[in-house]
mmCIF file of the N, C-alpha and C atoms, coordinates in Angstrom:
data_MODEL
# 
_entry.id   MODEL 
# 
loop_
_atom_site.group_PDB 
_atom_site.id 
_atom_site.type_symbol 
_atom_site.label_atom_id 
_atom_site.label_alt_id 
_atom_site.label_comp_id 
_atom_site.label_asym_id 
_atom_site.label_entity_id 
_atom_site.label_seq_id 
_atom_site.pdbx_PDB_ins_code 
_atom_site.Cartn_x 
_atom_site.Cartn_y 
_atom_site.Cartn_z 
_atom_site.occupancy 
_atom_site.B_iso_or_equiv 
_atom_site.pdbx_formal_charge 
_atom_site.auth_seq_id 
_atom_site.auth_comp_id 
_atom_site.auth_asym_id 
_atom_site.auth_atom_id 
_atom_site.pdbx_PDB_model_num 
ATOM 1   N N  . UNK A 1 1  ? -5.195  16.467 -23.117 1.00 0.00 ? 1  UNK A N  1 
ATOM 2   C CA . UNK A 1 1  ? -4.577  15.159 -23.014 1.00 0.00 ? 1  UNK A CA 1 
ATOM 3   C C  . UNK A 1 1  ? -3.071  15.327 -23.187 1.00 0.00 ? 1  UNK A C  1 
ATOM 4   N N  . UNK A 1 2  ? -2.335  14.811 -22.258 1.00 0.00 ? 2  UNK A N  1 
ATOM 5   C CA . UNK A 1 2  ? -0.886  14.892 -22.283 1.00 0.00 ? 2  UNK A CA 1 
ATOM 6   C C  . UNK A 1 2  ? -0.299  13.564 -22.759 1.00 0.00 ? 2  UNK A C  1 
ATOM 7   N N  . UNK A 1 3  ? 0.604   13.637 -23.733 1.00 0.00 ? 3  UNK A N  1 
ATOM 8   C CA . UNK A 1 3  ? 1.256   12.441 -24.248 1.00 0.00 ? 3  UNK A CA 1 
ATOM 9   C C  . UNK A 1 3  ? 2.701   12.404 -23.786 1.00 0.00 ? 3  UNK A C  1 
ATOM 10  N N  . UNK A 1 4  ? 3.154   11.224 -23.491 1.00 0.00 ? 4  UNK A N  1 
ATOM 11  C CA . UNK A 1 4  ? 4.556   10.998 -23.152 1.00 0.00 ? 4  UNK A CA 1 
ATOM 12  C C  . UNK A 1 4  ? 5.187   10.286 -24.342 1.00 0.00 ? 4  UNK A C  1 
ATOM 13  N N  . UNK A 1 5  ? 6.324   10.795 -24.800 1.00 0.00 ? 5  UNK A N  1 
ATOM 14  C CA . UNK A 1 5  ? 7.043   10.184 -25.909 1.00 0.00 ? 5  UNK A CA 1 
ATOM 15  C C  . UNK A 1 5  ? 8.435   9.846  -25.420 1.00 0.00 ? 5  UNK A C  1 
ATOM 16  N N  . UNK A 1 6  ? 8.812   8.568  -25.582 1.00 0.00 ? 6  UNK A N  1 
ATOM 17  C CA . UNK A 1 6  ? 10.151  8.118  -25.177 1.00 0.00 ? 6  UNK A CA 1 
ATOM 18  C C  . UNK A 1 6  ? 10.772  7.342  -26.321 1.00 0.00 ? 6  UNK A C  1 
ATOM 19  N N  . UNK A 1 7  ? 12.075  7.505  -26.471 1.00 0.00 ? 7  UNK A N  1 
ATOM 20  C CA . UNK A 1 7  ? 12.801  6.738  -27.479 1.00 0.00 ? 7  UNK A CA 1 
ATOM 21  C C  . UNK A 1 7  ? 13.997  6.089  -26.805 1.00 0.00 ? 7  UNK A C  1 
ATOM 22  N N  . UNK A 1 8  ? 14.121  4.787  -26.955 1.00 0.00 ? 8  UNK A N  1 
ATOM 23  C CA . UNK A 1 8  ? 15.255  4.034  -26.431 1.00 0.00 ? 8  UNK A CA 1 
ATOM 24  C C  . UNK A 1 8  ? 16.167  3.743  -27.620 1.00 0.00 ? 8  UNK A C  1 
ATOM 25  N N  . UNK A 1 9  ? 17.269  4.482  -27.719 1.00 0.00 ? 9  UNK A N  1 
ATOM 26  C CA . UNK A 1 9  ? 18.145  4.346  -28.885 1.00 0.00 ? 9  UNK A CA 1 
ATOM 27  C C  . UNK A 1 9  ? 18.874  3.003  -28.914 1.00 0.00 ? 9  UNK A C  1 
ATOM 28  N N  . UNK A 1 10 ? 19.158  2.434  -27.764 1.00 0.00 ? 10 UNK A N  1 
ATOM 29  C CA . UNK A 1 10 ? 19.825  1.125  -27.742 1.00 0.00 ? 10 UNK A CA 1 
ATOM 30  C C  . UNK A 1 10 ? 18.910  0.034  -28.276 1.00 0.00 ? 10 UNK A C  1 
ATOM 31  N N  . UNK A 1 11 ? 17.647  0.072  -27.887 1.00 0.00 ? 11 UNK A N  1 
ATOM 32  C CA . UNK A 1 11 ? 16.679  -0.935 -28.343 1.00 0.00 ? 11 UNK A CA 1 
ATOM 33  C C  . UNK A 1 11 ? 15.987  -0.511 -29.638 1.00 0.00 ? 11 UNK A C  1 
ATOM 34  N N  . UNK A 1 12 ? 16.137  0.765  -30.030 1.00 0.00 ? 12 UNK A N  1 
ATOM 35  C CA . UNK A 1 12 ? 15.481  1.354  -31.200 1.00 0.00 ? 12 UNK A CA 1 
ATOM 36  C C  . UNK A 1 12 ? 13.969  1.199  -31.107 1.00 0.00 ? 12 UNK A C  1 
ATOM 37  N N  . UNK A 1 13 ? 13.434  1.610  -29.948 1.00 0.00 ? 13 UNK A N  1 
ATOM 38  C CA . UNK A 1 13 ? 11.995  1.512  -29.680 1.00 0.00 ? 13 UNK A CA 1 
ATOM 39  C C  . UNK A 1 13 ? 11.450  2.900  -29.368 1.00 0.00 ? 13 UNK A C  1 
ATOM 40  N N  . UNK A 1 14 ? 10.374  3.262  -30.054 1.00 0.00 ? 14 UNK A N  1 
ATOM 41  C CA . UNK A 1 14 ? 9.666   4.509  -29.790 1.00 0.00 ? 14 UNK A CA 1 
ATOM 42  C C  . UNK A 1 14 ? 8.372   4.156  -29.076 1.00 0.00 ? 14 UNK A C  1 
ATOM 43  N N  . UNK A 1 15 ? 8.098   4.873  -27.990 1.00 0.00 ? 15 UNK A N  1 
ATOM 44  C CA . UNK A 1 15 ? 6.914   4.617  -27.188 1.00 0.00 ? 15 UNK A CA 1 
ATOM 45  C C  . UNK A 1 15 ? 6.150   5.918  -27.023 1.00 0.00 ? 15 UNK A C  1 
ATOM 46  N N  . UNK A 1 16 ? 4.870   5.904  -27.363 1.00 0.00 ? 16 UNK A N  1 
ATOM 47  C CA . UNK A 1 16 ? 3.985   7.062  -27.223 1.00 0.00 ? 16 UNK A CA 1 
ATOM 48  C C  . UNK A 1 16 ? 2.816   6.624  -26.351 1.00 0.00 ? 16 UNK A C  1 
ATOM 49  N N  . UNK A 1 17 ? 2.550   7.383  -25.281 1.00 0.00 ? 17 UNK A N  1 
ATOM 50  C CA . UNK A 1 17 ? 1.478   6.961  -24.369 1.00 0.00 ? 17 UNK A CA 1 
ATOM 51  C C  . UNK A 1 17 ? 0.819   8.155  -23.698 1.00 0.00 ? 17 UNK A C  1 
ATOM 52  N N  . UNK A 1 18 ? -0.413  7.919  -23.281 1.00 0.00 ? 18 UNK A N  1 
ATOM 53  C CA . UNK A 1 18 ? -1.109  8.859  -22.410 1.00 0.00 ? 18 UNK A CA 1 
ATOM 54  C C  . UNK A 1 18 ? -1.383  8.123  -21.107 1.00 0.00 ? 18 UNK A C  1 
ATOM 55  N N  . UNK A 1 19 ? -1.815  8.852  -20.099 1.00 0.00 ? 19 UNK A N  1 
ATOM 56  C CA . UNK A 1 19 ? -2.047  8.225  -18.804 1.00 0.00 ? 19 UNK A CA 1 
ATOM 57  C C  . UNK A 1 19 ? -3.168  7.205  -18.890 1.00 0.00 ? 19 UNK A C  1 
ATOM 58  N N  . UNK A 1 20 ? -3.007  6.164  -18.123 1.00 0.00 ? 20 UNK A N  1 
ATOM 59  C CA . UNK A 1 20 ? -4.015  5.129  -18.064 1.00 0.00 ? 20 UNK A CA 1 
ATOM 60  C C  . UNK A 1 20 ? -3.375  3.807  -17.702 1.00 0.00 ? 20 UNK A C  1 
ATOM 61  N N  . UNK A 1 21 ? -4.188  2.900  -17.280 1.00 0.00 ? 21 UNK A N  1 
ATOM 62  C CA . UNK A 1 21 ? -3.696  1.588  -16.897 1.00 0.00 ? 21 UNK A CA 1 
ATOM 63  C C  . UNK A 1 21 ? -3.888  0.613  -18.043 1.00 0.00 ? 21 UNK A C  1 
ATOM 64  N N  . UNK A 1 22 ? -2.803  0.000  -18.449 1.00 0.00 ? 22 UNK A N  1 
ATOM 65  C CA . UNK A 1 22 ? -2.841  -0.962 -19.548 1.00 0.00 ? 22 UNK A CA 1 
ATOM 66  C C  . UNK A 1 22 ? -3.577  -2.224 -19.126 1.00 0.00 ? 22 UNK A C  1 
ATOM 67  N N  . UNK A 1 23 ? -4.539  -2.617 -19.934 1.00 0.00 ? 23 UNK A N  1 
ATOM 68  C CA . UNK A 1 23 ? -5.310  -3.828 -19.677 1.00 0.00 ? 23 UNK A CA 1 
ATOM 69  C C  . UNK A 1 23 ? -4.959  -4.923 -20.683 1.00 0.00 ? 23 UNK A C  1 
ATOM 70  N N  . UNK A 1 24 ? -4.578  -4.488 -21.903 1.00 0.00 ? 24 UNK A N  1 
ATOM 71  C CA . UNK A 1 24 ? -4.353  -5.453 -22.983 1.00 0.00 ? 24 UNK A CA 1 
ATOM 72  C C  . UNK A 1 24 ? -3.398  -4.862 -24.007 1.00 0.00 ? 24 UNK A C  1 
ATOM 73  N N  . UNK A 1 25 ? -2.634  -5.711 -24.680 1.00 0.00 ? 25 UNK A N  1 
ATOM 74  C CA . UNK A 1 25 ? -1.812  -5.275 -25.809 1.00 0.00 ? 25 UNK A CA 1 
ATOM 75  C C  . UNK A 1 25 ? -2.221  -6.058 -27.048 1.00 0.00 ? 25 UNK A C  1 
ATOM 76  N N  . UNK A 1 26 ? -2.139  -5.369 -28.195 1.00 0.00 ? 26 UNK A N  1 
ATOM 77  C CA . UNK A 1 26 ? -2.515  -5.983 -29.465 1.00 0.00 ? 26 UNK A CA 1 
ATOM 78  C C  . UNK A 1 26 ? -1.447  -5.626 -30.493 1.00 0.00 ? 26 UNK A C  1 
ATOM 79  N N  . UNK A 1 27 ? -0.828  -6.637 -31.081 1.00 0.00 ? 27 UNK A N  1 
ATOM 80  C CA . UNK A 1 27 ? 0.138   -6.379 -32.151 1.00 0.00 ? 27 UNK A CA 1 
ATOM 81  C C  . UNK A 1 27 ? -0.653  -6.236 -33.445 1.00 0.00 ? 27 UNK A C  1 
ATOM 82  N N  . UNK A 1 28 ? -0.615  -5.024 -34.021 1.00 0.00 ? 28 UNK A N  1 
ATOM 83  C CA . UNK A 1 28 ? -1.406  -4.770 -35.228 1.00 0.00 ? 28 UNK A CA 1 
ATOM 84  C C  . UNK A 1 28 ? -0.588  -4.957 -36.503 1.00 0.00 ? 28 UNK A C  1 
ATOM 85  N N  . UNK A 1 29 ? 0.708   -5.021 -36.345 1.00 0.00 ? 29 UNK A N  1 
ATOM 86  C CA . UNK A 1 29 ? 1.635   -5.222 -37.458 1.00 0.00 ? 29 UNK A CA 1 
ATOM 87  C C  . UNK A 1 29 ? 2.935   -5.672 -36.815 1.00 0.00 ? 29 UNK A C  1 
ATOM 88  N N  . UNK A 1 30 ? 3.745   -6.470 -37.498 1.00 0.00 ? 30 UNK A N  1 
ATOM 89  C CA . UNK A 1 30 ? 5.007   -6.861 -36.858 1.00 0.00 ? 30 UNK A CA 1 
ATOM 90  C C  . UNK A 1 30 ? 5.795   -5.637 -36.372 1.00 0.00 ? 30 UNK A C  1 
ATOM 91  N N  . UNK A 1 31 ? 6.045   -5.590 -35.083 1.00 0.00 ? 31 UNK A N  1 
ATOM 92  C CA . UNK A 1 31 ? 6.791   -4.491 -34.487 1.00 0.00 ? 31 UNK A CA 1 
ATOM 93  C C  . UNK A 1 31 ? 5.961   -3.298 -34.067 1.00 0.00 ? 31 UNK A C  1 
ATOM 94  N N  . UNK A 1 32 ? 4.646   -3.354 -34.258 1.00 0.00 ? 32 UNK A N  1 
ATOM 95  C CA . UNK A 1 32 ? 3.760   -2.247 -33.856 1.00 0.00 ? 32 UNK A CA 1 
ATOM 96  C C  . UNK A 1 32 ? 2.714   -2.806 -32.895 1.00 0.00 ? 32 UNK A C  1 
ATOM 97  N N  . UNK A 1 33 ? 2.774   -2.348 -31.650 1.00 0.00 ? 33 UNK A N  1 
ATOM 98  C CA . UNK A 1 33 ? 1.875   -2.844 -30.617 1.00 0.00 ? 33 UNK A CA 1 
ATOM 99  C C  . UNK A 1 33 ? 1.060   -1.695 -30.041 1.00 0.00 ? 33 UNK A C  1 
ATOM 100 N N  . UNK A 1 34 ? -0.245  -1.927 -29.904 1.00 0.00 ? 34 UNK A N  1 
ATOM 101 C CA . UNK A 1 34 ? -1.127  -0.962 -29.245 1.00 0.00 ? 34 UNK A CA 1 
ATOM 102 C C  . UNK A 1 34 ? -1.386  -1.427 -27.824 1.00 0.00 ? 34 UNK A C  1 
ATOM 103 N N  . UNK A 1 35 ? -1.427  -0.489 -26.902 1.00 0.00 ? 35 UNK A N  1 
ATOM 104 C CA . UNK A 1 35 ? -1.800  -0.775 -25.520 1.00 0.00 ? 35 UNK A CA 1 
ATOM 105 C C  . UNK A 1 35 ? -3.190  -0.203 -25.295 1.00 0.00 ? 35 UNK A C  1 
ATOM 106 N N  . UNK A 1 36 ? -4.062  -1.028 -24.751 1.00 0.00 ? 36 UNK A N  1 
ATOM 107 C CA . UNK A 1 36 ? -5.455  -0.643 -24.543 1.00 0.00 ? 36 UNK A CA 1 
ATOM 108 C C  . UNK A 1 36 ? -5.791  -0.633 -23.060 1.00 0.00 ? 36 UNK A C  1 
ATOM 109 N N  . UNK A 1 37 ? -6.720  0.251  -22.681 1.00 0.00 ? 37 UNK A N  1 
ATOM 110 C CA . UNK A 1 37 ? -7.201  0.248  -21.303 1.00 0.00 ? 37 UNK A CA 1 
ATOM 111 C C  . UNK A 1 37 ? -8.415  -0.664 -21.199 1.00 0.00 ? 37 UNK A C  1 
ATOM 112 N N  . UNK A 1 38 ? -9.064  -0.690 -20.065 1.00 0.00 ? 38 UNK A N  1 
ATOM 113 C CA . UNK A 1 38 ? -10.205 -1.587 -19.836 1.00 0.00 ? 38 UNK A CA 1 
ATOM 114 C C  . UNK A 1 38 ? -11.381 -1.280 -20.760 1.00 0.00 ? 38 UNK A C  1 
ATOM 115 N N  . UNK A 1 39 ? -11.476 -0.033 -21.233 1.00 0.00 ? 39 UNK A N  1 
ATOM 116 C CA . UNK A 1 39 ? -12.553 0.362  -22.147 1.00 0.00 ? 39 UNK A CA 1 
ATOM 117 C C  . UNK A 1 39 ? -12.169 0.141  -23.604 1.00 0.00 ? 39 UNK A C  1 
ATOM 118 N N  . UNK A 1 40 ? -11.019 -0.519 -23.832 1.00 0.00 ? 40 UNK A N  1 
ATOM 119 C CA . UNK A 1 40 ? -10.496 -0.806 -25.181 1.00 0.00 ? 40 UNK A CA 1 
ATOM 120 C C  . UNK A 1 40 ? -10.074 0.445  -25.937 1.00 0.00 ? 40 UNK A C  1 
ATOM 121 N N  . UNK A 1 41 ? -9.764  1.531  -25.186 1.00 0.00 ? 41 UNK A N  1 
ATOM 122 C CA . UNK A 1 41 ? -9.246  2.752  -25.800 1.00 0.00 ? 41 UNK A CA 1 
ATOM 123 C C  . UNK A 1 41 ? -7.731  2.628  -25.908 1.00 0.00 ? 41 UNK A C  1 
ATOM 124 N N  . UNK A 1 42 ? -7.175  3.183  -26.968 1.00 0.00 ? 42 UNK A N  1 
ATOM 125 C CA . UNK A 1 42 ? -5.726  3.153  -27.142 1.00 0.00 ? 42 UNK A CA 1 
ATOM 126 C C  . UNK A 1 42 ? -5.091  4.141  -26.172 1.00 0.00 ? 42 UNK A C  1 
ATOM 127 N N  . UNK A 1 43 ? -4.177  3.635  -25.354 1.00 0.00 ? 43 UNK A N  1 
ATOM 128 C CA . UNK A 1 43 ? -3.460  4.503  -24.432 1.00 0.00 ? 43 UNK A CA 1 
ATOM 129 C C  . UNK A 1 43 ? -1.958  4.493  -24.711 1.00 0.00 ? 43 UNK A C  1 
ATOM 130 N N  . UNK A 1 44 ? -1.514  3.635  -25.621 1.00 0.00 ? 44 UNK A N  1 
ATOM 131 C CA . UNK A 1 44 ? -0.096  3.595  -25.931 1.00 0.00 ? 44 UNK A CA 1 
ATOM 132 C C  . UNK A 1 44 ? 0.186   2.910  -27.252 1.00 0.00 ? 44 UNK A C  1 
ATOM 133 N N  . UNK A 1 45 ? 1.295   3.315  -27.857 1.00 0.00 ? 45 UNK A N  1 
ATOM 134 C CA . UNK A 1 45 ? 1.777   2.705  -29.084 1.00 0.00 ? 45 UNK A CA 1 
ATOM 135 C C  . UNK A 1 45 ? 3.264   2.450  -28.913 1.00 0.00 ? 45 UNK A C  1 
ATOM 136 N N  . UNK A 1 46 ? 3.689   1.250  -29.243 1.00 0.00 ? 46 UNK A N  1 
ATOM 137 C CA . UNK A 1 46 ? 5.103   0.894  -29.173 1.00 0.00 ? 46 UNK A CA 1 
ATOM 138 C C  . UNK A 1 46 ? 5.559   0.492  -30.574 1.00 0.00 ? 46 UNK A C  1 
ATOM 139 N N  . UNK A 1 47 ? 6.632   1.140  -31.056 1.00 0.00 ? 47 UNK A N  1 
ATOM 140 C CA . UNK A 1 47 ? 7.171   0.855  -32.378 1.00 0.00 ? 47 UNK A CA 1 
ATOM 141 C C  . UNK A 1 47 ? 8.583   0.301  -32.244 1.00 0.00 ? 47 UNK A C  1 
ATOM 142 N N  . UNK A 1 48 ? 8.755   -0.947 -32.629 1.00 0.00 ? 48 UNK A N  1 
ATOM 143 C CA . UNK A 1 48 ? 10.081  -1.546 -32.660 1.00 0.00 ? 48 UNK A CA 1 
ATOM 144 C C  . UNK A 1 48 ? 10.764  -1.141 -33.960 1.00 0.00 ? 48 UNK A C  1 
ATOM 145 N N  . UNK A 1 49 ? 12.089  -1.092 -33.951 1.00 0.00 ? 49 UNK A N  1 
ATOM 146 C CA . UNK A 1 49 ? 12.856  -0.673 -35.137 1.00 0.00 ? 49 UNK A CA 1 
ATOM 147 C C  . UNK A 1 49 ? 12.397  0.694  -35.629 1.00 0.00 ? 49 UNK A C  1 
ATOM 148 N N  . UNK A 1 50 ? 12.212  1.607  -34.705 1.00 0.00 ? 50 UNK A N  1 
ATOM 149 C CA . UNK A 1 50 ? 11.640  2.914  -35.008 1.00 0.00 ? 50 UNK A CA 1 
ATOM 150 C C  . UNK A 1 50 ? 12.458  3.696  -36.021 1.00 0.00 ? 50 UNK A C  1 
ATOM 151 N N  . UNK A 1 51 ? 13.780  3.652  -35.935 1.00 0.00 ? 51 UNK A N  1 
ATOM 152 C CA . UNK A 1 51 ? 14.588  4.440  -36.869 1.00 0.00 ? 51 UNK A CA 1 
ATOM 153 C C  . UNK A 1 51 ? 14.388  3.969  -38.301 1.00 0.00 ? 51 UNK A C  1 
ATOM 154 N N  . UNK A 1 52 ? 14.225  2.677  -38.500 1.00 0.00 ? 52 UNK A N  1 
ATOM 155 C CA . UNK A 1 52 ? 13.981  2.149  -39.847 1.00 0.00 ? 52 UNK A CA 1 
ATOM 156 C C  . UNK A 1 52 ? 12.620  2.597  -40.361 1.00 0.00 ? 52 UNK A C  1 
ATOM 157 N N  . UNK A 1 53 ? 11.615  2.533  -39.500 1.00 0.00 ? 53 UNK A N  1 
ATOM 158 C CA . UNK A 1 53 ? 10.264  2.939  -39.893 1.00 0.00 ? 53 UNK A CA 1 
ATOM 159 C C  . UNK A 1 53 ? 10.238  4.422  -40.260 1.00 0.00 ? 53 UNK A C  1 
ATOM 160 N N  . UNK A 1 54 ? 10.828  5.256  -39.417 1.00 0.00 ? 54 UNK A N  1 
ATOM 161 C CA . UNK A 1 54 ? 10.767  6.690  -39.650 1.00 0.00 ? 54 UNK A CA 1 
ATOM 162 C C  . UNK A 1 54 ? 11.719  7.159  -40.738 1.00 0.00 ? 54 UNK A C  1 
ATOM 163 N N  . UNK A 1 55 ? 12.741  6.378  -41.043 1.00 0.00 ? 55 UNK A N  1 
ATOM 164 C CA . UNK A 1 55 ? 13.641  6.740  -42.135 1.00 0.00 ? 55 UNK A CA 1 
ATOM 165 C C  . UNK A 1 55 ? 12.858  6.842  -43.431 1.00 0.00 ? 55 UNK A C  1 
ATOM 166 N N  . UNK A 1 56 ? 11.924  5.925  -43.649 1.00 0.00 ? 56 UNK A N  1 
ATOM 167 C CA . UNK A 1 56 ? 11.102  5.937  -44.849 1.00 0.00 ? 56 UNK A CA 1 
ATOM 168 C C  . UNK A 1 56 ? 10.206  7.173  -44.924 1.00 0.00 ? 56 UNK A C  1 
ATOM 169 N N  . UNK A 1 57 ? 9.890   7.772  -43.783 1.00 0.00 ? 57 UNK A N  1 
ATOM 170 C CA . UNK A 1 57 ? 9.060   8.966  -43.736 1.00 0.00 ? 57 UNK A CA 1 
ATOM 171 C C  . UNK A 1 57 ? 9.922   10.229 -43.777 1.00 0.00 ? 57 UNK A C  1 
ATOM 172 N N  . UNK A 1 58 ? 11.014  10.225 -43.022 1.00 0.00 ? 58 UNK A N  1 
ATOM 173 C CA . UNK A 1 58 ? 11.827  11.426 -42.864 1.00 0.00 ? 58 UNK A CA 1 
ATOM 174 C C  . UNK A 1 58 ? 12.648  11.752 -44.110 1.00 0.00 ? 58 UNK A C  1 
ATOM 175 N N  . UNK A 1 59 ? 13.203  10.763 -44.773 1.00 0.00 ? 59 UNK A N  1 
ATOM 176 C CA . UNK A 1 59 ? 14.041  11.026 -45.946 1.00 0.00 ? 59 UNK A CA 1 
ATOM 177 C C  . UNK A 1 59 ? 13.306  11.804 -47.039 1.00 0.00 ? 59 UNK A C  1 
ATOM 178 N N  . UNK A 1 60 ? 12.088  11.415 -47.441 1.00 0.00 ? 60 UNK A N  1 
ATOM 179 C CA . UNK A 1 60 ? 11.387  12.215 -48.457 1.00 0.00 ? 60 UNK A CA 1 
ATOM 180 C C  . UNK A 1 60 ? 11.101  13.644 -47.992 1.00 0.00 ? 60 UNK A C  1 
ATOM 181 N N  . UNK A 1 61 ? 10.811  13.818 -46.716 1.00 0.00 ? 61 UNK A N  1 
ATOM 182 C CA . UNK A 1 61 ? 10.569  15.167 -46.184 1.00 0.00 ? 61 UNK A CA 1 
ATOM 183 C C  . UNK A 1 61 ? 11.852  15.985 -46.255 1.00 0.00 ? 61 UNK A C  1 
ATOM 184 N N  . UNK A 1 62 ? 12.962  15.389 -45.885 1.00 0.00 ? 62 UNK A N  1 
ATOM 185 C CA . UNK A 1 62 ? 14.261  16.064 -45.925 1.00 0.00 ? 62 UNK A CA 1 
ATOM 186 C C  . UNK A 1 62 ? 14.603  16.477 -47.365 1.00 0.00 ? 62 UNK A C  1 
ATOM 187 N N  . UNK A 1 63 ? 14.392  15.570 -48.313 1.00 0.00 ? 63 UNK A N  1 
ATOM 188 C CA . UNK A 1 63 ? 14.678  15.885 -49.722 1.00 0.00 ? 63 UNK A CA 1 
ATOM 189 C C  . UNK A 1 63 ? 13.791  17.009 -50.233 1.00 0.00 ? 63 UNK A C  1 
ATOM 190 N N  . UNK A 1 64 ? 12.544  17.000 -49.859 1.00 0.00 ? 64 UNK A N  1 
ATOM 191 C CA . UNK A 1 64 ? 11.612  18.047 -50.291 1.00 0.00 ? 64 UNK A CA 1 
ATOM 192 C C  . UNK A 1 64 ? 12.021  19.392 -49.688 1.00 0.00 ? 64 UNK A C  1 
ATOM 193 N N  . UNK A 1 65 ? 12.478  19.389 -48.453 1.00 0.00 ? 65 UNK A N  1 
ATOM 194 C CA . UNK A 1 65 ? 12.909  20.622 -47.794 1.00 0.00 ? 65 UNK A CA 1 
ATOM 195 C C  . UNK A 1 65 ? 14.148  21.203 -48.489 1.00 0.00 ? 65 UNK A C  1 
ATOM 196 N N  . UNK A 1 66 ? 15.063  20.341 -48.934 1.00 0.00 ? 66 UNK A N  1 
ATOM 197 C CA . UNK A 1 66 ? 16.258  20.809 -49.641 1.00 0.00 ? 66 UNK A CA 1 
ATOM 198 C C  . UNK A 1 66 ? 15.886  21.458 -50.975 1.00 0.00 ? 66 UNK A C  1 
ATOM 199 N N  . UNK A 1 67 ? 14.910  20.881 -51.644 1.00 0.00 ? 67 UNK A N  1 
ATOM 200 C CA . UNK A 1 67 ? 14.493  21.378 -52.966 1.00 0.00 ? 67 UNK A CA 1 
ATOM 201 C C  . UNK A 1 67 ? 13.690  22.674 -52.855 1.00 0.00 ? 67 UNK A C  1 
ATOM 202 N N  . UNK A 1 68 ? 13.020  22.851 -51.734 1.00 0.00 ? 68 UNK A N  1 
ATOM 203 C CA . UNK A 1 68 ? 12.114  23.996 -51.564 1.00 0.00 ? 68 UNK A CA 1 
ATOM 204 C C  . UNK A 1 68 ? 12.814  25.230 -51.206 1.00 0.00 ? 68 UNK A C  1 
# 
């Protein structure tokens, strides 16, 4: 399975998808949307405000790497 990852720095949107035709979108959390195909399988994820979301993940990893 091949995934496509795109980041739009102007809009601060991260998009992760695999091939397939989108049939439906579902917002599972404010700013987090899943794209589903006709079989209700996840074929894409869209994250708004991606830099803010990942800052909370990346900063602790960065600090741990400095200490290690």
